[in-house]
C-alpha positions as CSV (number, residue, x, y, z in Angstrom):
1,M,-11.3,57.6,83.1
2,K,-14.0,58.3,85.6
3,S,-15.6,54.8,85.0
4,E,-12.2,53.2,85.6
5,T,-11.9,55.1,88.9
6,L,-15.3,53.9,90.0
7,W,-14.5,50.4,89.0
8,Y,-11.3,50.5,90.9
9,K,-13.0,51.8,94.1
10,K,-15.6,49.1,93.8
11,F,-13.0,46.4,93.2
12,K,-10.9,47.7,96.1
13,K,-14.0,47.5,98.4
14,E,-14.7,43.9,97.4
15,F,-11.0,43.0,98.0
16,L,-11.1,44.5,101.5
17,R,-14.3,42.5,102.3
18,F,-12.7,39.3,101.1
19,L,-9.6,40.0,103.2
20,L,-11.8,40.6,106.3
21,L,-13.7,37.4,105.6
22,T,-10.5,35.4,105.2
23,I,-9.2,36.7,108.5
24,L,-12.5,35.7,110.2
25,I,-12.3,32.2,108.8
26,L,-8.7,31.8,109.9
27,T,-9.6,33.0,113.4
28,A,-12.6,30.7,113.7
29,Y,-10.6,27.7,112.5
30,S,-7.8,28.4,114.9
31,V,-10.2,28.7,117.8
32,K,-12.1,25.5,116.8
33,N,-9.0,23.4,116.6
34,V,-7.1,24.6,119.6
35,N,-6.1,21.6,121.7
36,I,-7.0,22.5,125.3
37,T,-5.0,21.0,128.1
38,P,-5.4,21.3,131.9
39,T,-4.0,24.6,133.0
40,N,-3.9,24.6,136.8
41,I,-1.4,21.9,137.7
42,P,-0.9,21.8,141.5
43,L,2.5,21.2,142.9
44,S,0.8,19.8,146.0
45,A,-2.7,20.0,147.5
46,E,-2.0,23.5,148.6
47,E,0.4,25.0,146.0
48,F,-0.4,25.7,142.3
49,E,1.8,26.6,139.4
50,P,0.8,29.5,137.2
51,A,-1.7,28.7,134.4
52,L,0.6,28.1,131.4
53,D,-0.6,27.6,127.8
54,F,1.5,24.6,126.8
55,Q,0.3,22.0,124.4
56,I,1.4,18.9,122.5
57,I,-0.3,18.8,119.1
58,F,-0.5,16.0,116.6
59,N,-1.4,16.3,112.9
60,Q,-4.0,13.5,113.4
61,T,-5.5,11.5,116.2
62,A,-4.3,8.0,115.2
63,Y,-1.7,6.4,112.9
64,L,-1.1,3.2,111.0
65,P,2.2,1.4,111.5
66,N,5.1,2.6,109.5
67,T,3.7,6.1,108.9
68,D,5.0,9.5,110.1
69,A,3.6,11.4,113.0
70,H,4.0,15.2,113.0
71,I,4.4,16.4,116.6
72,T,4.5,20.0,117.8
73,L,5.2,21.5,121.2
74,R,3.5,24.9,121.3
75,F,3.8,27.4,124.1
76,T,2.0,30.8,124.3
77,N,3.0,33.5,126.8
78,N,-0.3,34.2,128.5
79,Q,1.5,36.0,131.4
80,S,1.6,39.8,131.9
81,S,5.3,40.1,131.4
82,I,8.0,39.1,128.9
83,L,9.4,35.6,129.6
84,D,13.1,34.8,129.5
85,S,15.0,31.5,129.3
86,V,12.1,29.5,127.9
87,N,13.0,25.8,127.1
88,L,10.8,23.3,125.4
89,T,11.7,19.6,125.6
90,A,10.0,16.5,124.4
91,Q,10.6,12.9,125.5
92,I,9.6,10.1,123.1
93,P,9.6,6.4,123.7
94,E,12.3,4.3,122.1
95,E,9.8,2.7,119.7
96,L,9.5,6.0,117.9
97,Q,12.2,6.9,115.4
98,L,13.0,10.6,115.1
99,V,13.5,11.3,111.4
100,S,13.3,15.1,111.3
101,G,13.6,18.1,113.7
102,D,14.9,18.4,117.3
103,L,13.4,17.4,120.6
104,T,14.5,20.6,122.3
105,L,14.2,24.3,121.8
106,E,16.3,26.3,124.2
107,D,16.8,29.8,125.7
108,Q,13.9,31.6,124.1
109,T,12.6,35.0,125.0
110,I,8.8,35.5,124.4
111,G,6.8,38.6,124.4
112,I,3.4,39.0,125.9
113,G,0.9,37.0,123.8
114,S,3.5,35.6,121.5
115,T,3.9,31.9,120.7
116,I,6.8,29.6,120.1
117,S,6.7,26.1,118.6
118,N,9.0,23.2,118.2
119,S,8.1,20.6,115.6
120,F,9.6,17.2,114.8
121,I,8.6,14.1,112.8
122,C,8.7,10.5,114.1
123,T,8.1,7.3,112.3
124,I,5.5,5.0,113.9
125,P,6.9,1.5,114.4
126,E,5.8,-1.1,112.0
127,S,3.6,-3.9,113.4
128,A,5.4,-7.2,113.5
129,N,4.9,-9.1,110.3
130,S,6.0,-12.3,112.1
131,L,5.3,-13.9,115.4
132,D,7.0,-16.6,117.4
133,L,4.4,-18.0,119.9
134,V,5.1,-20.8,122.4
135,F,2.7,-22.4,124.8
136,L,3.9,-23.7,128.2
137,I,1.2,-26.1,129.1
138,D,0.5,-28.0,132.4
139,S,-0.4,-31.5,131.3
140,S,-0.9,-32.9,134.8
141,G,-4.0,-34.9,135.7
142,S,-6.1,-31.8,136.7
143,M,-5.7,-30.1,133.3
144,S,-7.8,-32.5,131.1
145,E,-10.3,-29.9,129.9
146,E,-7.7,-27.3,129.0
147,L,-5.5,-29.8,127.3
148,N,-8.4,-31.2,125.3
149,E,-9.4,-27.6,124.3
150,V,-5.9,-27.0,122.9
151,K,-6.0,-30.3,121.0
152,E,-9.3,-29.5,119.4
153,E,-8.8,-25.8,118.7
154,V,-5.1,-25.3,118.1
155,L,-5.5,-25.4,114.3
156,D,-8.2,-22.7,114.5
157,L,-5.8,-20.6,116.4
158,V,-3.2,-21.1,113.7
159,D,-5.7,-20.1,111.0
160,S,-6.7,-16.9,113.0
161,L,-3.2,-15.8,113.6
162,N,-2.1,-16.4,110.0
163,L,-4.5,-13.7,109.0
164,L,-2.6,-11.2,111.2
165,V,1.0,-11.9,110.3
166,D,2.9,-13.1,107.3
167,T,5.0,-15.6,109.2
168,L,3.6,-17.6,112.2
169,R,5.7,-20.1,114.1
170,I,4.4,-22.0,117.1
171,G,6.2,-24.1,119.7
172,F,5.3,-26.0,122.8
173,V,6.9,-26.7,126.2
174,M,5.0,-29.3,128.3
175,F,5.4,-30.0,132.0
176,G,3.6,-31.9,134.8
177,S,2.9,-35.2,132.9
178,T,4.6,-38.5,133.5
179,K,6.5,-38.0,130.3
180,F,8.1,-35.0,131.7
181,D,8.9,-36.7,135.0
182,E,10.7,-39.5,133.1
183,N,13.0,-37.3,131.0
184,P,12.4,-33.5,131.2
185,Y,13.3,-31.8,127.9
186,N,16.0,-34.3,126.9
187,D,14.0,-35.6,124.0
188,A,11.3,-34.4,121.6
189,R,8.4,-35.8,123.6
190,N,8.3,-32.8,126.0
191,A,9.1,-29.8,123.8
192,L,8.4,-28.8,120.2
193,D,10.7,-26.1,118.6
194,F,9.0,-23.5,116.4
195,T,7.2,-24.8,113.3
196,S,4.6,-23.5,110.8
197,D,3.4,-27.0,109.9
198,G,-0.1,-27.5,111.3
199,S,0.2,-31.3,111.1
200,I,3.4,-31.4,113.2
201,I,1.7,-29.2,115.8
202,S,-1.4,-31.4,115.9
203,D,0.7,-34.6,116.1
204,F,2.8,-33.3,118.9
205,I,-0.1,-32.1,121.2
206,A,-2.1,-35.2,120.5
207,Q,0.4,-37.5,122.2
208,F,-0.3,-36.0,125.6
209,S,-2.8,-37.4,128.0
210,P,-3.4,-35.6,131.4
211,S,-1.4,-37.5,134.0
212,G,1.0,-36.7,136.8
213,G,0.9,-34.1,139.5
214,W,4.2,-32.2,139.7
215,E,4.3,-28.7,138.1
216,P,7.9,-27.3,137.9
217,W,6.8,-24.6,135.4
218,G,9.7,-22.5,136.4
219,D,11.9,-25.0,134.5
220,A,9.6,-24.7,131.5
221,I,10.1,-20.9,131.4
222,H,13.9,-21.5,131.8
223,Y,13.8,-23.9,128.8
224,L,12.5,-21.1,126.5
225,Q,16.0,-19.9,125.9
226,E,16.7,-23.2,124.1
227,L,14.2,-22.5,121.4
228,S,15.1,-21.0,118.0
229,W,13.6,-17.5,118.4
230,E,13.7,-15.4,115.2
231,S,10.7,-13.0,115.0
232,T,10.7,-9.5,116.5
233,A,7.4,-10.3,118.2
234,R,8.0,-13.1,120.7
235,L,5.3,-14.3,123.0
236,A,5.1,-17.1,125.6
237,I,1.8,-18.1,127.2
238,L,1.9,-20.2,130.4
239,I,-1.2,-22.2,131.3
240,T,-1.5,-23.9,134.7
241,D,-3.7,-24.6,137.7
242,E,-1.1,-25.1,140.3
243,P,1.7,-23.0,141.9
244,C,5.2,-23.6,140.8
245,N,7.0,-26.7,142.2
246,G,10.7,-27.0,142.6
247,G,12.8,-28.3,139.7
248,I,16.3,-28.3,138.3
249,Y,16.5,-24.5,137.8
250,V,13.8,-23.3,140.2
251,G,14.0,-24.4,143.9
252,T,16.8,-26.0,145.8
253,G,15.7,-29.6,145.3
254,S,13.5,-31.9,143.3
255,H,10.7,-31.6,146.0
256,D,11.2,-28.1,147.3
257,Y,8.2,-25.8,147.0
258,Y,9.0,-22.5,145.4
259,F,9.0,-19.5,147.8
260,G,12.3,-17.7,146.9
261,D,13.6,-15.5,144.1
262,E,14.7,-18.2,141.7
263,L,11.5,-18.0,139.6
264,N,11.7,-14.2,139.3
265,Q,15.3,-14.4,138.2
266,V,14.4,-17.0,135.5
267,V,11.5,-14.8,134.2
268,S,13.7,-11.7,134.1
269,Q,16.4,-13.6,132.1
270,I,13.9,-14.8,129.5
271,H,12.3,-11.4,129.2
272,E,15.7,-9.9,128.5
273,L,15.6,-11.9,125.3
274,G,12.7,-9.8,124.1
275,I,10.1,-12.5,125.0
276,Q,6.8,-11.3,126.4
277,I,5.4,-13.7,129.0
278,C,1.7,-13.9,129.6
279,T,0.0,-16.2,132.1
280,M,-3.4,-18.0,132.3
281,Q,-4.8,-19.3,135.5
282,A,-6.9,-22.4,134.8
283,Y,-10.1,-22.9,136.8
284,G,-9.6,-24.1,140.3
285,G,-6.2,-22.4,141.1
286,G,-6.0,-20.7,144.4
287,S,-4.8,-17.3,145.6
288,E,-1.2,-18.4,145.9
289,L,-1.1,-19.3,142.2
290,E,-2.9,-16.1,141.3
291,T,-0.1,-14.1,143.1
292,Q,2.6,-16.0,141.3
293,L,1.1,-15.7,137.9
294,M,0.5,-12.0,138.3
295,E,4.1,-11.5,139.3
296,V,5.4,-13.5,136.3
297,A,3.2,-11.5,133.9
298,E,4.4,-8.2,135.4
299,L,8.1,-9.2,135.2
300,G,7.5,-10.5,131.6
301,E,5.6,-7.3,130.7
302,G,2.7,-9.5,129.7
303,T,-0.9,-10.0,130.7
304,Y,-2.5,-12.2,133.4
305,V,-5.7,-13.9,132.5
306,K,-8.0,-15.8,134.9
307,L,-10.0,-18.4,133.0
308,S,-13.6,-19.4,134.0
309,S,-14.9,-22.9,134.7
310,S,-15.4,-23.3,130.9
311,S,-12.2,-24.1,129.0
312,D,-13.8,-22.8,125.7
313,E,-12.3,-19.3,126.2
314,L,-8.7,-20.5,126.4
315,I,-8.0,-20.3,122.7
316,E,-10.0,-17.1,122.3
317,E,-7.9,-15.5,125.1
318,A,-4.7,-16.7,123.5
319,I,-5.6,-15.1,120.2
320,I,-6.3,-11.8,122.0
321,L,-2.9,-12.0,123.7
322,A,-1.2,-12.7,120.4
323,E,-3.0,-9.7,118.7
324,N,-1.8,-7.4,121.5
325,A,1.8,-8.7,121.1
326,I,2.0,-7.7,117.4
327,R,0.1,-4.5,117.6
328,E,1.3,-1.4,119.5
329,A,-1.3,0.3,121.6
330,G,-0.2,3.7,122.7
331,L,3.1,5.6,122.8
332,K,3.4,8.4,125.4
333,I,4.9,11.7,124.5
334,I,6.0,13.9,127.4
335,G,6.4,17.6,126.9
336,E,8.1,19.9,129.3
337,V,8.4,23.7,129.4
338,Q,10.9,25.5,131.7
339,L,10.9,29.3,132.1
340,I,11.9,32.1,134.4
341,L,8.9,34.0,136.0
342,D,9.5,36.6,138.7
343,S,13.0,35.3,139.1
344,E,11.8,31.8,139.8
345,L,12.3,28.6,137.7
346,I,8.9,27.2,136.7
347,T,8.5,23.8,135.1
348,Q,5.3,22.3,133.7
349,T,4.9,18.9,132.1
350,V,2.1,17.6,129.8
351,T,1.6,14.2,128.3
352,K,-0.2,13.0,125.2
353,W,-0.5,9.6,123.5
354,V,0.4,8.7,119.9
355,L,-2.1,6.0,119.2
356,V,-1.0,3.3,116.8
357,D,-4.3,2.0,115.7
358,N,-3.8,-1.3,113.9
359,L,-6.7,-2.8,115.7
360,P,-10.3,-3.3,114.4
361,P,-13.1,-1.5,116.2
362,S,-14.5,-3.0,119.4
363,L,-18.2,-3.9,118.8
364,V,-20.5,-4.9,121.7
365,G,-24.1,-5.8,120.8
366,S,-27.2,-5.9,123.0
367,V,-30.9,-5.9,122.6
368,V,-33.4,-3.9,124.6
369,P,-37.3,-3.7,124.4
370,V,-38.4,-0.1,124.5
371,F,-41.7,1.6,124.6
372,V,-42.4,4.0,121.6
373,N,-45.1,6.5,121.1
374,D,-45.6,6.3,117.3
375,G,-48.8,8.4,117.2
376,G,-51.2,5.6,117.4
377,G,-50.4,4.8,121.1
378,V,-47.6,3.4,123.0
379,T,-46.1,0.1,121.7
380,M,-43.2,-2.1,122.7
381,K,-40.5,-2.6,120.1
382,Y,-37.1,-4.1,120.0
383,K,-34.0,-2.0,119.6
384,V,-30.5,-3.5,118.7
385,L,-27.6,-1.5,120.1
386,C,-24.0,-1.6,119.1
387,N,-21.5,0.1,121.4
388,V,-18.6,1.0,119.3
389,F,-15.1,1.8,120.5
390,D,-12.3,2.9,118.3
391,A,-9.8,5.6,119.2
392,S,-9.3,6.8,115.7
393,G,-13.0,7.1,115.0
394,V,-15.5,4.8,113.2
395,S,-16.6,5.5,109.6
396,Y,-19.7,3.3,109.7
397,V,-21.5,0.4,111.4
398,T,-23.7,-2.0,109.4
399,M,-26.1,-4.6,110.9
400,F,-27.1,-7.8,109.2
401,Y,-30.2,-9.5,110.5
402,R,-32.8,-12.1,109.6
403,N,-36.0,-13.4,111.1
404,N,-36.2,-17.2,111.6
405,T,-34.4,-18.7,108.6
406,G,-34.8,-16.0,106.0
407,P,-31.8,-14.3,104.2
408,F,-29.7,-11.8,106.0
409,I,-30.7,-8.1,105.4
410,S,-28.2,-5.3,105.8
411,T,-28.9,-1.9,107.2
412,Q,-26.8,1.1,108.2
413,M,-27.1,1.7,111.9
414,N,-27.9,5.2,113.2
415,K,-25.4,6.9,115.4
416,T,-27.3,8.3,118.4
417,A,-24.7,9.9,120.7
418,Y,-21.1,9.3,121.8
419,N,-20.2,5.8,120.5
420,M,-23.6,4.2,120.4
421,H,-25.3,3.0,117.2
422,E,-28.9,1.6,117.1
423,F,-31.5,0.0,114.9
424,L,-35.2,-0.1,115.9
425,F,-37.2,-3.0,114.4
426,P,-40.5,-1.6,113.0
427,A,-42.5,-4.7,114.2
428,L,-41.7,-8.2,115.3
429,E,-44.2,-11.0,115.9
430,K,-44.2,-12.5,119.4
431,D,-41.7,-15.4,119.8
432,V,-40.0,-14.7,116.5
433,F,-36.3,-15.7,116.4
434,V,-33.9,-13.1,115.2
435,E,-30.2,-13.5,114.3
436,Y,-27.9,-10.5,113.7
437,Y,-24.3,-9.4,113.5
438,F,-22.3,-6.2,112.9
439,T,-19.5,-5.0,110.6
440,A,-17.6,-1.8,111.1
441,K,-14.6,0.1,109.7
442,D,-12.6,2.9,111.3
443,I,-11.1,5.9,109.5
444,L,-7.8,4.1,109.0
445,N,-9.7,1.2,107.3
446,N,-9.3,-1.3,110.1
447,S,-12.4,-3.4,109.9
448,A,-14.3,-5.8,112.3
449,T,-17.1,-8.3,112.1
450,T,-18.8,-9.9,115.1
451,D,-20.1,-13.4,115.5
452,I,-23.8,-14.1,114.9
453,M,-25.9,-13.2,117.9
454,N,-29.6,-13.9,118.5
455,F,-32.7,-13.1,120.6
456,T,-36.3,-14.2,120.8
457,A,-39.0,-11.4,120.8
458,D,-40.9,-12.6,123.9
459,Y,-41.8,-9.0,124.9
460,S,-40.9,-9.5,128.6
461,F,-39.2,-6.8,130.7
462,P,-35.4,-7.3,130.9
463,T,-33.7,-7.8,134.3
464,L,-30.8,-5.6,135.2
465,D,-27.9,-8.0,135.9
466,Y,-25.8,-7.6,139.0
467,G,-22.1,-7.0,138.5
468,T,-22.3,-6.0,134.8
469,I,-22.5,-2.8,132.6
470,T,-25.6,-2.4,130.5
471,D,-25.8,0.0,127.5
472,L,-29.0,1.9,126.6
473,S,-30.1,4.3,123.9
474,L,-33.4,6.2,123.9
475,S,-34.8,8.5,121.3
476,T,-37.3,11.3,121.9
477,E,-40.2,10.2,124.2
478,E,-39.0,6.6,124.3
479,F,-38.9,4.8,127.7
480,M,-38.1,1.4,129.1
481,I,-38.4,-0.6,132.2
482,Y,-35.7,-2.8,133.9
483,L,-36.5,-5.3,136.7
484,I,-34.3,-5.5,139.8
485,N,-34.4,-8.3,142.2
486,E,-31.0,-8.6,144.0
487,T,-30.0,-9.7,147.4
488,I,-26.2,-9.3,147.6
489,S,-24.7,-7.1,150.3
490,D,-25.4,-4.2,152.6
491,E,-24.5,-1.5,150.1
492,I,-25.4,-1.9,146.4
493,L,-25.1,1.0,143.9
494,L,-27.3,1.4,140.9
495,G,-25.6,4.0,138.6
496,I,-26.8,5.6,135.4
497,K,-24.5,7.9,133.4
498,S,-26.1,9.4,130.3
499,T,-24.9,11.6,127.5
500,G,-28.2,13.4,127.4
501,I,-31.2,14.0,129.6
502,L,-32.9,11.0,131.2
503,E,-35.8,11.0,133.6
504,F,-35.4,8.3,136.2
505,K,-38.0,6.7,138.5
506,L,-37.6,3.8,141.0
507,F,-40.5,1.7,142.1
508,D,-40.8,-1.3,144.5
509,I,-42.7,-4.4,143.5
510,D,-46.0,-2.8,144.6
511,S,-45.4,0.2,142.3
512,S,-44.6,2.6,145.1
513,L,-42.3,5.5,144.0
514,L,-39.1,5.3,146.0
515,L,-36.8,7.8,144.3
516,D,-37.2,10.5,147.0
517,N,-36.1,8.3,149.9
518,A,-33.6,6.1,148.1
519,S,-31.7,8.4,145.8
520,L,-28.0,9.1,146.4
521,T,-27.9,11.7,143.7
522,S,-30.1,12.7,140.8
523,Q,-29.2,14.9,137.9
524,S,-30.3,15.1,134.3
525,S,-27.2,13.1,133.1
526,F,-26.4,11.1,136.2
527,H,-28.4,9.1,138.7
528,C,-27.2,6.8,141.5
529,V,-29.2,4.9,144.1
530,V,-27.8,3.1,147.1
531,F,-29.7,0.0,148.3
532,H,-29.0,-0.9,152.0
533,E,-31.3,-3.9,152.1
534,D,-33.0,-6.4,149.8
535,F,-34.8,-4.8,146.9
536,D,-37.5,-6.2,144.6
537,G,-38.8,-3.7,142.0
538,Y,-38.1,-1.9,138.8
539,I,-36.7,1.3,137.3
540,L,-38.3,3.4,134.6
541,L,-36.0,5.5,132.3
542,Q,-37.5,8.0,129.8
543,N,-36.0,10.5,127.4
544,P,-38.1,13.7,127.6
545,S,-35.8,15.8,125.3
546,E,-35.8,16.2,121.5
547,F,-32.4,14.6,121.2
548,S,-31.3,11.0,121.6
549,S,-29.7,10.0,124.8
550,T,-27.4,7.1,125.6
551,A,-26.6,5.7,129.0
552,R,-24.3,3.2,130.8
553,I,-26.0,1.4,133.7
554,F,-24.2,-0.5,136.4
555,L,-25.5,-2.4,139.4
556,Q,-22.7,-3.4,141.8
557,E,-21.7,-3.6,145.4
558,V,-19.0,-1.4,146.9
559,S,-15.7,-3.2,146.2
560,S,-13.6,-1.5,148.9
561,V,-13.9,1.3,151.5
562,V,-10.9,3.5,151.5
563,D,-10.3,5.6,154.7
564,L,-8.2,8.8,154.0
565,S,-8.5,10.3,157.4
566,S,-4.7,9.9,158.1
567,D,-3.1,8.8,154.8
568,N,-2.4,11.1,151.8
569,E,-2.7,8.1,149.4
570,K,-3.5,4.5,149.4
571,S,-2.5,1.9,146.8
572,F,-3.7,-1.7,146.4
573,P,-3.9,-4.4,143.7
574,E,-7.0,-5.1,141.7
575,I,-8.1,-7.5,139.0
576,I,-10.0,-5.5,136.3
577,E,-12.5,-7.6,134.3
578,Y,-14.1,-6.6,131.1
579,N,-17.6,-5.2,131.6
580,V,-17.5,-5.6,135.4
581,P,-17.8,-2.3,137.3
582,I,-15.7,-1.6,140.3
583,I,-16.9,0.8,143.0
584,Y,-14.8,2.4,145.7
585,K,-16.2,4.3,148.7
586,V,-13.8,6.9,150.0
587,T,-14.5,8.0,153.5
588,N,-13.3,10.5,156.1
589,L,-12.0,13.0,153.7
590,R,-10.0,15.8,155.3
591,L,-11.8,19.1,154.7
592,D,-8.5,21.0,154.5
593,E,-7.8,19.3,151.2
594,D,-9.2,20.5,147.9
595,W,-8.5,17.7,145.3
596,I,-8.7,13.9,145.3
597,H,-7.6,11.5,142.5
598,L,-7.8,7.9,141.4
599,S,-5.3,6.4,139.1
600,V,-5.1,2.9,137.4
601,E,-1.7,1.6,136.6
602,A,-2.0,-1.5,134.5
603,E,0.7,-3.8,133.0
604,N,-0.4,-2.6,129.6
605,E,-0.3,1.1,130.5
606,F,-2.6,2.1,127.6
607,Q,-6.1,1.1,128.7
608,F,-9.3,2.9,128.0
609,L,-11.5,3.0,131.1
610,D,-14.6,5.0,132.0
611,L,-13.9,6.7,135.3
612,L,-16.6,8.4,137.4
613,C,-16.4,10.3,140.7
614,F,-19.5,11.4,142.6
615,N,-20.7,12.3,146.0
616,S,-24.1,12.4,147.8
617,G,-25.4,15.2,145.5
618,T,-23.3,15.6,142.4
619,L,-21.4,13.9,139.6
620,L,-18.1,15.5,140.2
621,D,-16.3,14.5,137.0
622,Y,-16.1,11.8,134.3
623,K,-13.0,10.8,132.3
624,I,-12.0,8.2,129.7
625,F,-8.5,6.9,130.4
626,T,-6.6,5.9,133.5
627,V,-6.6,9.0,135.8
628,I,-9.3,11.2,137.2
629,S,-8.8,14.2,139.5
630,V,-11.7,16.1,141.1
631,E,-12.2,19.1,143.3
632,F,-14.4,18.5,146.3
633,E,-16.0,20.8,148.9
634,S,-17.6,20.1,152.3
635,T,-18.1,16.3,152.0
636,S,-16.7,13.4,154.0
637,T,-17.5,10.7,151.4
638,V,-17.1,10.3,147.6
639,Y,-17.4,7.3,145.3
640,F,-15.2,6.3,142.4
641,A,-16.5,4.0,139.7
642,I,-14.3,2.1,137.1
643,L,-16.2,0.9,134.1
644,P,-14.0,-1.3,131.8
645,T,-15.7,-1.3,128.4
646,D,-13.2,-1.9,125.6
647,S,-13.9,-5.5,124.4
648,R,-10.5,-5.8,122.7
649,I,-8.6,-6.0,125.9
650,A,-8.0,-9.3,127.8
651,S,-11.0,-10.5,129.8
652,S,-9.1,-9.5,132.9
653,F,-5.9,-7.9,133.8
654,P,-4.1,-6.9,137.0
655,A,-3.7,-3.3,138.0
656,T,-2.6,-1.1,140.9
657,I,-5.3,1.4,142.1
658,S,-4.1,4.5,143.8
659,I,-6.6,6.9,145.6
660,G,-5.3,10.0,147.4
661,Y,-5.2,13.7,147.8
662,G,-3.9,16.2,145.2
663,Y,-4.2,16.8,141.5
664,L,-2.8,14.4,138.9
665,D,-2.4,15.4,135.3
666,D,-5.6,13.8,134.0
667,E,-5.4,14.9,130.4
668,E,-7.4,12.4,128.3
669,Y,-6.1,10.9,125.2
670,W,-8.8,12.2,123.0
671,G,-8.0,15.1,120.6
672,P,-11.0,17.3,119.6
673,N,-10.5,17.1,115.9
674,V,-8.8,15.1,113.2
675,A,-6.5,17.3,111.1
676,I,-6.9,17.2,107.3
677,P,-4.1,15.1,105.7
678,G,-1.7,16.9,103.5
679,Y,-1.7,20.7,103.6
680,D,-3.3,22.2,106.7
681,I,-6.4,24.3,105.8
682,F,-4.8,27.1,107.9
683,M,-1.9,27.1,105.5
684,I,-4.2,27.0,102.4
685,L,-6.3,30.0,103.6
686,G,-3.1,31.9,104.6
687,I,-1.7,31.5,101.2
688,L,-5.0,32.6,99.7
689,A,-5.0,35.7,101.9
690,I,-1.4,36.6,100.9
691,S,-2.4,36.1,97.2
692,V,-5.2,38.6,97.6
693,G,-2.9,41.1,99.2
694,V,-0.4,40.8,96.4
695,M,-3.1,41.2,93.7
696,Y,-4.4,44.3,95.5
697,R,-0.9,46.0,95.6
698,K,-0.3,45.2,91.9
699,L,-3.7,46.7,90.9
700,K,-3.1,49.8,93.0
701,S,0.4,50.4,91.4
702,K,-1.1,50.1,87.9
703,K,-3.7,52.7,88.7
């Protein structure tokens, strides 16, 4: 009996230890996975709401189409008194189908430190399995290159899009040629209704030769309603190099130039049929055409693209526009909490995005020569970088490479920091020719493969290109040199934003150190230099730490100077181009204000942009999304930088930039962790703890 009593005491002690350990695990897991949102939400520049603990929580960071998203509004009373009349409300976009739960929880009373939650389930919309795509093409005499590109590459476009949808139908509406002038849309020569037959498509487009000079493309848009639209995804792409001329439906006469509202009315009517209208400005079109095409794309909820002098990108851009039409990007959830505090009604709103990730990862490759201390001295080696972007997270990145004409060799790339992957060649002979490409897959099994790229190992210093964004990754004690020789304007900014520590030195062509008298700001993770005159020299970047460091480098002139001495906010249009930095200098800040913000409102609202704000001494903040708000003190000037780096978006798109005082809700999309599918680990450990408690009670009752 005594031995049983000792055994029982020992067993009881072990159980208590196990219970304590379980509680600690639960607490650690809860703290680790808490989803932190901004707390101080100003009502104005001077007035702040109380810091409320209100969150929107998803069961995972991204979703495939036609799957369920588990969404929870969670509110914790972190005030010093009991809260009455607490209401939680969610607003969801119409694309999400509510299948379980309610969007509101009303009239709750919450004790100090207590939490209430409201959960519901929505079904993610299914990506379109069919696409109706129509091209509206200017076939006038100035469009020869673009028309020839369509003739040569249209079947490649068909093959590419057939990989994305089960059913693809393509149509054409032509305008501007002599055939159109003779008999607009009254016979089959000027329009082709939807077909999936590649030979019919080729024969139709082959009959057109560039001729004529009248572009009533408003009539071409009007004619879209005559086509046999069937698919849920409906896309029209207008391609022209001239403003809209008058026609039957647009303008008041056959030779009246369009200046009125007729075109906008036609575009709105077509968009009401569920047709997205995108526009492409061919090379040579002026600012008047740019304004018209941007307005048409905005009314048609599409994208505006400005083509370069090369027509080769036309089909590639069309494929990107079609991909965006059949794949959702982001669906915004808006959560609102209302409560009574000190006899006053308090309202706070938070937002979060449901990401429908049916897109492959974005892969951008580059090659940099770096100096490496490998124990036997400093040698120059070549490093291949892959800047990977995917909102749901990437599982792996593989590089395939070959020297000269040998077979391709595969290697798993090393992730260094943030979204950068790298591969360092052990040794390459001078002037060897290297070809390489990448493959990658995200955690939802969306995969991507790049085209084959190449470089020649000539072991020369690279030049930092003006007006672009350059990626860099340096391991321990590695360093590299960039040449700079630009003569652009009176104020050029060289910016370097790193994820780790980088030492930065600036030299002129005679190797004189210039950092002390040329630096705008210099920190371990951010450096920015302003050049006010011609500069010919180089920069040296070195990683002195024991961890890898990645960096984004931009060299760009100030795009606009924004004076906020008398205005609370200024808004203006901007064309955002992939991989082209935009710099704003904000001057004459009022010192009685505390916060300043920048927001980017694009036609496609869901854009991932790198946003930086800095002044003459400090990087104030850095965000990934479309809004950044920073607190400033005792400064009359700050800079904002927009770095568009997601290669999957169109090469350019119009946006409205707003810069002003006050705090905007700048919650980023990113969630800190991906939840485990199926049973939440918190639930599993909780059940385990309960089981231990039950076993203990049974054992005690027996004894």
